[in-house]
KERO-661246 format. One line per field, with one value per residue (C-alpha): x, y, z; residue number from 1. Coordinates in Angstrom, 1 decimal, decimal comma, always signed. Each point is the difference from the previous one (the first is absolute). Layout:
c1: X/...
c2: Y/...
c3: Z/...
seq: NUM/...
This chain:
c1: +14,3/+3,3/-0,5/-3,5/-0,3/+1,3/-1,8/+2,6/+0,4/-0,3/+3,8/+1,0/-2,1/+1,1/+4,2/-1,3/-1,5/+3,2/+0,5/-0,5/-2,3/-1,2/+2,1/-1,0/+3,5/+1,2/-2,9/-0,2/-3,7/+1,0/-1,8/-1,3/-1,4/-1,3/-2,8/-1,5/-0,8/-0,1/-2,9/-1,9/-0,6/-1,5/-1,9/-1,6/-0,7/-2,6/-0,9/-1,1/-1,2/-0,5/-3,0/+0,8/+3,5/-1,1/-1,8/+4,0/+0,7/+1,9/-0,1/+0,8/+0,4/+2,8/+3,4/+0,1/+2,4/-1,6/-2,7/+0,1/-1,1/-2,7/+1,7/+3,0/+0,1/+4,2/-0,6/-1,0/-1,7/+3,5/+1,2/-2,7/+0,2/+3,8/+0,1/-2,7/+1,8/+3,7/-2,9/-0,6/+2,7/+1,8/-2,4/-0,8/+4,1/-0,1/-2,7/+1,9/+3,2/-1,4/-2,3/+3,8/+1,2/-3,3/+0,3/-3,6/-0,4/-2,2/-3,0/-0,1/-2,8/+2,1/+2,5/-1,8/-1,3/+3,4/+1,2/-2,7/+0,5/+1,7/-2,5/-2,6/+1,5/+0,8/-3,7/-1,4/+2,3/-1,1/-3,4/+0,1/+1,9/+3,3/+3,8/+0,6/+1,8/-2,5/-2,0/+2,6/+0,5/-4,1/+0,0/+2,6/+1,9/+3,1/+3,4/-3,1/+0,1/-0,2/+3,3/-1,5/-3,1/+0,9/+2,0/-3,0/-2,5/+3,0/+1,4/-4,3/-0,9/+3,6/-0,8/-4,1/+0,8/+1,5/-3,1/-2,7/+1,8/+0,4/-4,1/-0,3/+1,0/-1,8/-3,6/-1,0/-0,8/-3,6/+2,2/+1,3/-3,5/-1,6/+3,2/-1,0/-3,7/+1,2/+1,7/-2,5/-3,0/-1,3/+0,3/-2,3/-1,9/-1,2/-0,7/-2,8/+2,6/+1,0/+2,0/-3,1/-1,7/-0,8/-1,6/+0,8/-1,3/+0,3/-0,4/-1,2/-0,8/+1,3/-2,6/-0,2/-3,2/-0,4/-1,4/-0,1/+0,5/+3,2/+0,3/+1,4/+2,8/+0,4/-2,4/-1,5/-3,8/-2,4/-2,9/-2,3/-1,2/+3,6/+1,0/-2,4/+0,7/+2,4/+0,0/-2,6/+2,2
c2: -11,6/-2,0/-2,7/-2,5/+0,3/+1,5/-2,7/-0,8/-2,0/+2,1/-0,1/+0,9/+3,2/+1,1/-1,0/+2,0/+3,0/+2,5/+0,1/+2,9/-0,9/+4,4/+2,9/+2,9/+2,5/-0,4/-1,5/-3,8/-2,6/-3,4/-3,6/+1,1/+2,9/-0,8/-3,0/+2,7/+1,8/-3,1/-1,4/+3,6/-0,5/-2,8/+0,7/+3,1/-2,1/-1,7/+2,8/+1,4/-3,0/-2,1/-3,4/+1,3/-0,2/-3,3/+1,9/+1,1/-3,7/-0,1/-2,9/+1,2/-3,4/-1,1/+1,3/+3,2/-1,4/-2,5/+2,3/+2,3/+3,8/+1,3/+3,5/-1,7/-3,6/+0,1/+0,6/-2,3/+1,9/+0,0/+1,2/+2,4/+1,2/+0,1/+2,5/+1,9/+0,3/+1,0/+3,0/+0,6/+0,2/+1,8/+3,5/-0,7/+0,9/+2,8/+1,7/-0,4/+1,7/+2,4/+1,1/+0,1/+2,7/+2,1/+0,2/-1,6/-1,6/-2,3/+1,0/-0,1/-2,5/-2,5/+0,0/-0,5/-3,2/-0,6/+0,4/-1,8/-3,2/-2,1/-0,1/-0,4/-2,8/-1,1/+0,4/-1,9/-2,8/-0,6/+0,7/-3,5/-1,6/-0,2/+1,9/+2,9/-2,0/-3,2/+3,1/+1,2/-4,0/-0,2/+3,0/+0,4/-3,3/-1,6/+2,5/+2,8/+2,4/+3,7/+1,4/-0,7/+0,8/+3,1/+1,0/-1,1/+2,2/+2,9/+0,6/+0,1/+2,9/+1,8/+0,3/+0,5/+3,6/+0,9/-2,3/+1,9/+3,5/-0,9/-1,8/+4,1/+1,1/-2,5/+1,8/+1,8/+4,1/+2,6/+0,8/-3,1/-1,5/+3,2/-0,2/-3,9/+0,5/+3,0/-2,3/-2,9/+2,8/-1,5/-2,7/+0,0/+2,2/-2,9/-1,9/+2,8/+1,2/+3,1/+2,2/+1,1/-3,9/-1,7/-3,0/-2,1/-2,9/-3,7/-3,0/-2,1/-0,4/-2,7/-1,0/-2,5/-2,0/-0,7/-4,1/-2,3/-4,2/-2,0/-3,5/-2,0/+0,5/+3,3/+1,8/+2,8/+1,0/+2,5/+0,2/+2,5/+1,7/+0,6/+1,5/+2,1/+1,9/+0,1/+1,9/+3,0/-0,1
c3: -9,4/-2,6/+2,4/-0,3/+3,6/+3,3/+2,5/+2,4/+3,5/+3,0/+0,9/-3,6/+0,7/+2,9/-0,9/-3,8/+2,6/-0,2/-3,8/-1,8/-3,4/-0,5/+0,0/-0,7/+0,5/+3,2/+1,7/-0,5/+0,2/+2,0/-0,8/+4,1/-1,0/-3,2/+1,2/+2,1/-3,5/-1,6/+2,1/+1,1/-4,4/+0,4/+3,1/-1,3/-3,0/+2,2/+1,1/-2,1/-1,9/+2,8/-2,0/-2,9/-0,5/-1,6/-3,0/-0,7/+0,1/+3,1/+2,4/+3,1/+1,5/-2,3/-0,4/-1,8/-2,2/-1,8/-1,1/-3,0/+0,4/-1,5/-0,4/-2,1/-1,4/+0,4/+4,0/+2,5/+2,7/+2,5/-3,1/+0,1/+3,5/+0,1/-2,7/+2,3/+2,4/-1,9/-1,4/+3,1/+1,7/-3,1/+0,5/+4,1/+0,1/-3,0/+1,5/+3,6/-2,7/-1,1/+3,3/+1,4/-2,5/+0,4/+3,6/+0,5/+3,6/+1,2/+1,5/+3,6/+0,0/-1,8/+1,9/+2,6/-1,3/-1,0/+3,9/+1,5/-2,7/+2,0/+3,4/-3,2/-1,1/+3,6/+1,3/-3,8/+0,5/+3,9/-1,5/-1,6/+2,6/-1,6/-0,7/-2,5/-1,6/-0,6/-1,3/-1,9/-1,6/-0,4/-1,6/-2,5/+0,2/+1,5/+1,2/-0,4/+3,4/+1,9/-1,8/-4,0/+0,9/+1,7/-3,1/-2,4/+2,2/+0,6/-3,3/-1,8/+3,0/-1,3/-3,9/+1,0/+0,7/-3,7/-1,7/+1,4/-1,0/-3,6/+0,5/+1,1/-3,1/-2,2/+1,6/-2,7/+1,0/-1,1/-2,6/-1,4/-0,2/-1,7/-2,7/-1,0/+0,5/-3,0/-1,8/-0,1/+0,0/-4,1/+1,2/+3,5/-2,4/-2,0/+2,6/+1,6/+2,8/+0,5/+2,2/+2,3/-0,2/+3,5/-1,3/-2,9/-1,4/+0,6/-1,6/+2,5/+3,9/+2,0/+2,5/+3,4/+0,3/+3,4/+1,2/-1,8/+0,1/-0,1/-0,7/+1,1/-3,3/+1,6/-3,3/+1,5/-1,8/+0,2/-0,3/-2,4/+3,3/+1,0/-2,8/-0,6/+3,8/-0,6/-3,1/+1,3/+3,1
seq: 1/2/3/4/5/6/7/8/9/10/11/12/13/14/15/16/17/18/19/20/21/22/23/24/25/26/27/28/29/30/31/32/33/34/35/36/37/38/39/40/41/42/43/44/45/46/47/48/49/50/51/52/53/54/55/56/57/58/59/60/61/62/63/64/65/66/67/68/69/70/71/72/73/74/75/76/77/78/79/80/81/82/83/84/85/86/87/88/89/90/91/92/93/94/95/96/97/98/99/100/101/102/103/104/105/106/107/108/109/110/111/112/113/114/115/116/117/118/119/120/121/122/123/124/125/126/127/128/129/130/131/132/133/134/135/136/137/138/139/140/141/142/143/144/145/146/147/148/149/150/151/152/153/154/155/156/157/158/159/160/161/162/163/164/165/166/167/168/169/170/171/172/173/174/175/176/177/178/179/180/181/182/183/184/185/186/187/188/189/190/191/192/193/194/195/196/197/198/199/200/201/202/203/204/205/206/207/208/209/210/211/212/213/214/215/216/217/218/219/220/221/222/223/224/225/226/227/228/229/230/231/232/233
């Protein structure tokens, strides 16, 4: 994020595609691959928040290098997503190396997905009436190709077994739960909770009222009768 903006022409993007921008040992990340990581971060953010993105101060109709991120006022949205993309690659590459070191192999289902990836991209592009190259450009910018997207998917899926194996270790056993409860038994007792408790008191119960009348401004109001029905149900 040392530069104020990374927005350049399509020709400059393609010309710098093979430039190495990060490395972990002998493993490197090129500009072409970084683009895919970058746009995946943007797309994941928009997918998660959709129309609510504006509440985060992000206007996707305007250049991302002209807007400050609400997560870090020292970064533009472009810098924010770029930083997230580099961190994501670093984590995925690290998991890939750990999986390799531990002798963990990709699952048959994920391998089957990779084996059919080219055919899937071709079928998807055909459905839109465009070429695979045009599909890649539309999703990840100029210079992006099947090879870069395969690299993205392959790296993630090869490291996934390590992530899953480590995550499984974090699931508490019955013995872990017993020990935790014993350690905090006095705190639970203050709330009236014992080891044999089947139910606990709660402060609030949320209910959903059915019906209602929606005005032109989108405000919905409910009648007394509808509230009574909700409370009795």
